[in-house]
Steps between C-alpha positions, in 0.01 A plus 500: 500500500640833413526809717651853486849543642645837621854546389716791641780633280676825526242647744206407265248236551410283189217255460529165322259209462682179602408144582673240718582144363664203646819398299718228633345523838557875527270800459600706197334823425419563138449854364194529298461862409580859609186653660624860583624687784395689827523881519375716795319197632309435171534222249610618150406222274718440196242495229462661164191707448478363149463146638235594763145422448214643703287207629259686725393842615332524835308778693734575795498863628157534655499152647832558662361810670180334611678198637743718698200684661327176568810356676550834680165451688536122534221411268653179338532347841145563599318332215547141579572200263399672182679828565673505167182446304314772707785747457488445114125594512561799710785623287278440198220696643735794547610494130280340230284226642243358247352179643596189688533272196737741326730523802732213382571690163551833691741320736701364218559856371655596835802414699289398796639136486826634634362758731258265657708193450211329335495312180200517272154596611174314419140621542443207733775615735351846498169371587654305787676811615164695507336214698783504751428850590170380670732326758678804592370730778448800277431739787817409688706496178370868424590618855829329485588674171390843623714457818791425292437801284496719813834343615652556159377853458484737797124573476240552778175550332293749668215476246343182340247522223234231426286456194313252307479424129331222296599315203307261280546131416458302171228235554237478765605177694735661768311512832670832584358651184183700588304776328563829676571870440751506230735795538566512135129551446447175300206295594450127494865409567586238777722687755734449788591776748861564592586708821850654514679695772816700425716741680418852431849637419674215343212292343635182659217238514420367844220249423235411249200266507263368232120514563186394323390745230189601693660577842459876587809704519450587866467126593848423351668728749315345792663169402845651478520718814601199720778415240621862500513479894770223469743748343757641729445861410487824696166674521431727187215582267291249313355658189219362272239608263131579549378152368683324783395729799284353772462569871653152575801556280571832672459335849702204420797701365465727790532220748828406338636846587472640150311808397283495195465736209221400265241623261134483579239490223276816491161339557181690613576488878841653443348758263254592763788532755687755278211713365451725817874547533533603123231762537665650809853506359582510116719222376700695247717755663871563518534376856345165402724455182756230489716383204606141467725448209312631205169490663332771709255417780267710714423328833294529818558283816268399763501248803331169410451154657504209275335181659636602849852628379546870551689690245483780245305517175643714206296614208723551191385678182708470181361763257668360193334165577178661569508669166577175321223321670237771429586535135496115465163475650365788285622320185324191607170675591492695190554184287234309701254790453542471122461130515181518707349743252571237221345224702828323560632325814739706709813394689419320831511730803380823312139425545487677842566844321181473294132479584242258320467760211876525448540846645815573695477509874712798582496456885630141457778620269586785741521251802718269304747755399502668842762250633702457179878519577448425866652235705511431874787375714501363857777467738521449875860641478556881577663557164534840350256540216768553237682183613174298498439618148843411379505159658167398355505645155872426439430121573563410128779256615239229534341588186836470329533155669179400342596626166820291526317192618238528212740640234861415546462168693190384290260440788211519254331309357543195711526185285464250774185323612597308821469713814853413626649600161321816488623590841860385391489718187413804709782415745756476217383850386535609851858386518582655171361843616717450817814474290376804293446707819849417625662584162304835501616577849861427408474731202330779698793741454514455116255593225433131425177320579507124572331420159737726313806359662391138417434621140849660469668171617289303257787510234761374741526155348734209566646362181626137482769432249680194365841477343456229232869453441615466868167380649496787740154591652471828677255776583520873522261778607459787244665822585289721741393845406572784735125505604501131564816524701351785703184292582704195611741714701207674682373164606838336572831572366595128496220445248722671244792277571268186468 
């Protein structure tokens, strides 16, 4: 059997392929060919470019980066027997995932067999990997990963944002899929609900959970408050939207030592609460004006008790949104008026603006537009109004998280039918978003987004070569551009060396 021997001559190290043979009872070493030499710790192969043939070109750069981030938070060690297969799915969801049955072809275009030390990938193994996730304690794993994030990065989240989205499934046989309020406005699709909590400043995910499609948003948080209580976090502010608010949710988070900042739907009892106050004190005035980013709000604040929890209620008017809502309604009412005159059916929900003869009910229209552009916030915390507005209306970090889940990581549509695989698919997307959020945090002092950084590294290929004459086989990574080198150095300078 041949091997490469290092030969030192005149201060240089040369490499030669040799083999040992027994001749007359002695080991004799026979030179087979000159391989090359060592320079600066690197092997310089003696091969002619004219004799080299490209055998494979593999995607390498973005996968090297994702695998480094996954290792940094101990993700490979936390996923059990099928960690390599699960990681391949997680990385694919960060890049260009299509479907489970196309994963083996995608895997062959990448250099994951070396990064993950895994040869070949089949759909059967991927399905087994998805099924294996059912045996993991997902809640404990999410908490463990978040604790590692906090140790790796010096963060102490003072604010946590929770929100709910839904996504649709192909087929109707999954027991989780139920008809519900589709947030995309499409009727008739079988839905699942996904609750997600992230840190306010960094967007790091704390936990997620999948619910039936007909579960109310407020109920999802009730199921997750106990889970949130197991996290070792100092007291802070728990922020969520008006569709999630309930007296029980406010009380439960309050009992954990966390204050609440939430929206409250402006229904008739709340309108009745505000009418006398608005008559006594005009809402639009300089002293009530607050700017949050590009938006301007006019506010009034009053003491309020929500299901036994004392706090403050803040009425917020956004004139720009008020104008858009009014004009949109005027357009719809005008069109409906013309359709009624022609004996046509009008858009559902507009009937209340007309009497039986098709005449416009002006008082109903005036009442509807009286609260356009208004929203209401509740908080038991004694926060300044300006800070309250900024914390609530700047909470787009969770919306960006959902955009990443639905867009970049391909949460929807869900092409699984078994309940455990639907949950596994969402969990894979959750882990993909986890890596994207870590990447975004590490790039926070640059102009790169996580998606743009991965796209820039998409042309970092590993090229496999073969020297037909000397039978050498070697690989080389294409030369980095300055931008690619900057991205890798920002994450870890050792990545450039690798």
